[in-house]
Structures are given as C-alpha cells and as structure tokens.
C-alpha atoms as one frame of an Amber mdcrd trajectory, in Angstrom:
protein
 -12.145  71.375 153.129 -13.511  69.665 156.237 -12.186  66.294 157.398 -15.623
  64.827 156.674 -15.596  65.918 153.054 -12.016  64.833 152.484 -12.993  61.258
 153.402 -15.686  60.904 150.710 -16.337  61.694 147.049 -20.108  61.292 147.101
 -23.220  60.970 149.233 -26.173  58.584 149.019 -29.120  60.237 150.747 -32.252
  58.575 152.086 -35.480  60.544 151.620 -38.056  59.575 154.271 -36.851  60.831
 157.629 -33.892  62.710 156.135 -35.329  65.071 153.505 -39.053  64.661 154.121
 -41.366  63.526 156.887 -44.589  62.356 155.293 -45.668  65.166 152.970 -43.545
  67.819 154.632 -39.971  68.884 153.951 -37.874  68.620 157.106 -36.715  72.110
 158.209 -33.340  73.009 156.705 -33.248  70.030 154.302 -34.083  72.036 151.197
 -31.352  74.580 151.862 -28.898  71.765 152.623 -29.567  70.094 149.264 -29.226
  73.409 147.458 -25.834  73.827 149.130 -24.704  70.366 147.998 -25.694  71.180
 144.428 -24.072  74.618 144.507 -20.822  73.110 145.801 -20.987  70.336 143.174
 -20.845  67.555 145.767 -21.924  64.328 144.038 -25.073  62.866 145.557 -27.888
  60.461 144.739 -31.136  59.642 146.505 -31.808  56.061 147.565 -35.081  55.270
 149.269 -37.134  52.269 150.296 -40.306  54.261 149.664 -42.646  52.196 147.499
 -45.836  54.259 147.388 -44.998  55.728 143.975 -43.183  54.782 140.807 -39.879
  56.567 140.380 -41.187  59.249 137.994 -44.104  60.215 140.225 -41.807  60.382
 143.241 -39.417  62.663 141.377 -42.297  64.942 140.328 -43.600  65.148 143.892
 -40.171  66.036 145.226 -39.707  68.702 142.565 -43.129  70.172 143.441 -41.940
  70.429 147.061 -38.982  72.485 145.824 -36.424  69.717 146.268 -33.669  69.943
 143.638 -33.518  66.488 142.031 -33.047  64.937 138.599 -34.613  61.603 137.694
 -31.208  59.994 137.136 -30.300  60.830 140.752 -33.285  58.977 142.169 -33.572
  55.307 143.053 -36.470  53.716 144.899 -37.294  50.142 145.844 -40.232  50.006
 143.427 -37.904  50.653 140.496 -35.396  48.073 141.743 -38.108  45.441 142.210
 -39.378  45.944 138.665 -35.822  45.637 137.371 -35.423  42.400 139.323 -38.615
  40.882 137.906 -37.563  41.776 134.370 -34.160  40.185 134.951 -36.025  37.004
 135.918 -38.089  37.118 132.691 -41.280  37.584 134.721 -44.560  37.482 132.832
 -46.985  37.605 135.794 -47.050  38.873 139.362 -49.464  39.584 142.203 -48.906
  43.041 143.697 -49.430  44.141 147.261 -48.599  47.654 146.101 -50.232  51.047
 145.677 -51.688  51.652 142.183 -49.110  54.305 141.254 -46.247  51.995 142.217
 -47.622  49.321 139.885 -46.887  51.587 136.907 -43.241  50.632 137.354 -44.151
  47.056 136.363 -45.647  47.914 132.963 -45.587  44.898 130.666 -45.843  42.351
 133.488 -49.389  41.063 133.885 -51.245  40.921 137.217 -52.360  37.380 138.082
 -54.272  36.642 141.310 -54.409  32.863 140.856 -51.059  31.554 139.681 -48.510
  34.371 139.427 -44.783  33.800 139.148 -44.057  36.423 141.817 -45.772  38.032
 144.791 -44.422  41.557 145.291 -44.952  43.271 148.640 -44.411  46.961 149.287
 -46.234  49.785 151.033 -50.002  49.296 150.960 -50.997  51.065 154.183 -54.650
  50.533 155.070 -54.958  48.463 151.884 -53.430  45.461 153.626 -56.370  43.151
 154.308 -56.948  39.499 155.075 -58.372  38.728 151.594 -55.349  40.286 149.858
 -52.844  38.621 152.157 -54.593  35.285 151.774 -54.543  35.586 147.983 -50.797
  36.203 148.215 -50.427  33.263 150.628 -52.177  30.884 148.213 -50.042  32.105
 145.326 -46.910  31.342 147.337 -48.199  27.833 148.064 -48.667  27.447 144.298
 -44.976  28.177 143.747 -44.757  31.954 143.385 -41.579  33.638 144.596 -41.981
  36.204 147.379 -40.303  39.545 146.633 -40.173  42.191 149.373 -39.384  45.748
 148.419 -38.090  46.095 151.974 -38.725  44.730 155.478 -38.916  47.908 157.532
 -40.927  47.487 160.719 -42.333  51.014 160.873 -41.972  54.522 159.513 -42.613
  58.048 160.777 -44.925  60.671 159.287 -46.098  64.049 160.563 -48.885  62.052
 162.282 -46.528  59.690 164.131 -45.314  56.102 163.703 -47.037  53.622 161.393
 -46.474  49.933 160.706 -44.560  49.374 157.479 -44.435  46.459 155.030 -42.010
  44.326 157.061 -44.585  42.787 159.440 -46.737  41.713 156.492 -43.760  40.221
 154.664 -42.930  38.330 157.854 -46.486  37.006 158.099 -46.355  35.664 154.532
 -42.934  34.112 155.079 -44.171  32.338 158.208 -47.507  31.212 156.763 -46.061
  29.906 153.484 -42.825  28.626 155.052 -40.721  30.538 152.567 -38.158  33.330
 152.491 -38.498  36.636 150.691 -36.021  38.080 148.229 -35.468  41.590 149.612
 -34.584  44.033 146.843 -34.594  47.296 148.849 -32.157  48.426 151.506 -30.094
  46.820 152.973 -29.780  44.638 149.849 -26.221  44.707 148.519 -27.578  44.558
 144.951 -29.458  47.817 145.565 -26.404  49.581 146.973 -24.277  48.277 144.084
 -26.787  49.644 141.562 -26.522  53.161 142.992 -22.742  52.986 143.416 -22.360
  51.805 139.825 -24.450  54.734 138.614 -22.305  57.159 140.619 -19.124  55.439
 139.420 -17.662  55.552 142.908 -16.092  52.830 145.081 -17.920  52.111 148.367
 -15.102  53.340 150.604 -15.390  56.833 149.095 -19.128  57.156 149.746 -21.230
  57.984 152.820 -24.830  56.839 153.134 -27.055  59.288 155.049 -30.144  57.824
 156.676 -32.404  57.638 159.720 -32.579  53.827 159.859 -29.687  52.315 161.780
 -30.190  48.881 160.219 -31.129  49.535 156.587 -29.012  52.660 156.101 -26.090
  52.491 158.526 -25.451  48.762 158.749 -26.360  48.271 155.080 -23.766  50.876
 154.087 -21.081  49.533 156.365 -21.511  45.987 155.068 -20.732  47.350 151.610
 -17.625  49.143 152.837 -19.231  52.600 152.776 -19.642  54.969 155.703 -23.004
  55.055 157.480 -24.039  58.513 158.738 -27.123  58.653 160.955 -29.499  61.618
 161.293 -32.038  62.000 164.091 -34.898  63.590 162.159 -36.829  60.466 161.166
 -37.446  57.137 162.824 -34.313  57.394 165.006 -34.832  56.490 168.656 -32.156
  56.737 171.326 -32.350  53.016 172.017 -31.154  52.397 168.434 -27.647  53.239
 169.639 -27.744  50.207 171.956 -28.104  47.692 169.116 -24.386  47.104 168.523
 -24.440  49.094 165.276 -22.108  52.074 165.436 -22.675  54.896 162.945 -19.542
  56.476 161.536 -21.125  59.882 162.233 -24.295  61.079 163.978 -25.988  64.382
 163.116 -29.066  66.185 164.345 -30.326  66.682 160.779 -29.275  66.901 157.150
 -28.849  70.649 157.624 -26.502  70.019 160.549 -24.542  67.517 158.468 -24.113
  69.843 155.483 -23.092  72.702 157.775 -20.289  70.507 159.153 -19.175  69.653
 155.615
C-alpha cells in the first residue's frame, strides 16, 4: 500500500476540471475511476456544478461511461434545495437553468416577493432584467442564496465567467451577503462526510480549484489534493494556499495510489 493510500480511508472527487472538461471526459479519468472502484477505495463526487439537477447529472455521467451511483453524487443544486426546505421555504426566484430547477419541486417560483433568491449557473441567461428582478426581490426582504461563488470555469472552449461575479453584483447592489451553500461551505463538506461515515482527517478532497477544493478541505481538517487538468493556473500556487499533494491529473494521482 502506498504512503498516500495509508493516510486516507476515502476520497471526495470534484467533477469539472478533474473528471470532465465541459462535455468531454479528461483523458485517463475514466480508467482511473474504474481502478478506484475495482480496488474498493471509498469515494464520492462533490461538485459545484449547478446546470443540472442531481439525477440528470448522474445520467449524463453514466452516458459518458463514468462509473457512478446516485448516492455517490452531490451537487450544489441538491444542497441548495435541501437548504431551502430546511428553512420551510414556500417561494423563491431562481437564477438557474431549467433542469436545475427540478431539484426545487414543491417550492413555487415568485418574481415579485419571493422568500429566497437562488443564484447558480445561468450562462448567457444572465441578463439585466433578470438580475434587476432579483435585486428588487432582495430589497423586499428575500434572502440571497448562492450555490457557489466561483469566478470562472474552464470548458473545451476555454475560460468562462461563472456565477460568482453575478452574486457579487447582487450583494453590492442590495447591500446584503449571500448564504453560500456550495464549496467551500463547511455544511456541504459535512453532508458528504456524514454520508461516507468518515472523519475529515481520513479523507482527501481532489479538485482543480485551490480555494474551493483545497482550502475548503483543509479548513475541515481533510487533505486537499490539487490536479492541474482544470482551472489550475501556475499563479494559484502563489496565493498562500498549500495543497497537501499536487498531481498532473486524476490518472496520475490514482497511479501513485
């Protein structure tokens, strides 16, 4: 058994930038995941992706040949819906893709006086009218919920702005702060750790985001392992966040295990 594997009992794996890049599987990732499953190494998937509800995301991954069960998968859309239900939410205004809104079944959409404004990935759907509707709802007392605050993400076509800049704009305009339910939220990490029934110090989080993945993991007492296949840029290593391990890819990581 390698020294790496002897230090952990389970892995929490990001998806975007680690397993996939846009709609493509990163070379070697599929084989790496098959190896983890064959060797019975406990692992779950934890992503800030909010384009789809959890079931659609699982189906898409399975169609790409990625070995995954629904109970292994956690995304920020699912966590946000769980949060709203815990707050007894009856209404919300979504800045979300239509498929992602399926996660919020039973909570009515209200554009005038919602209890919550929920912001996730909307891509080109972000517009002034939609943002201004959200802004007015916040002034009326709605709570701002951000599925995450990532600045950008990488696809096969290059870098794109993510939801974070739009969350920041709403926070500034409405003079309020967002409840962030995705990574690096400690509540999100605790949800996945509880499901895996593992203590943080026996888990490594694998991701391409040095803030959300690495620092988020380390704040929880878990190891943060960084891979270079996604949004990683060399200047990230100058931000006073030190990954416990750095790998070229998920395939490289699993080979070293």
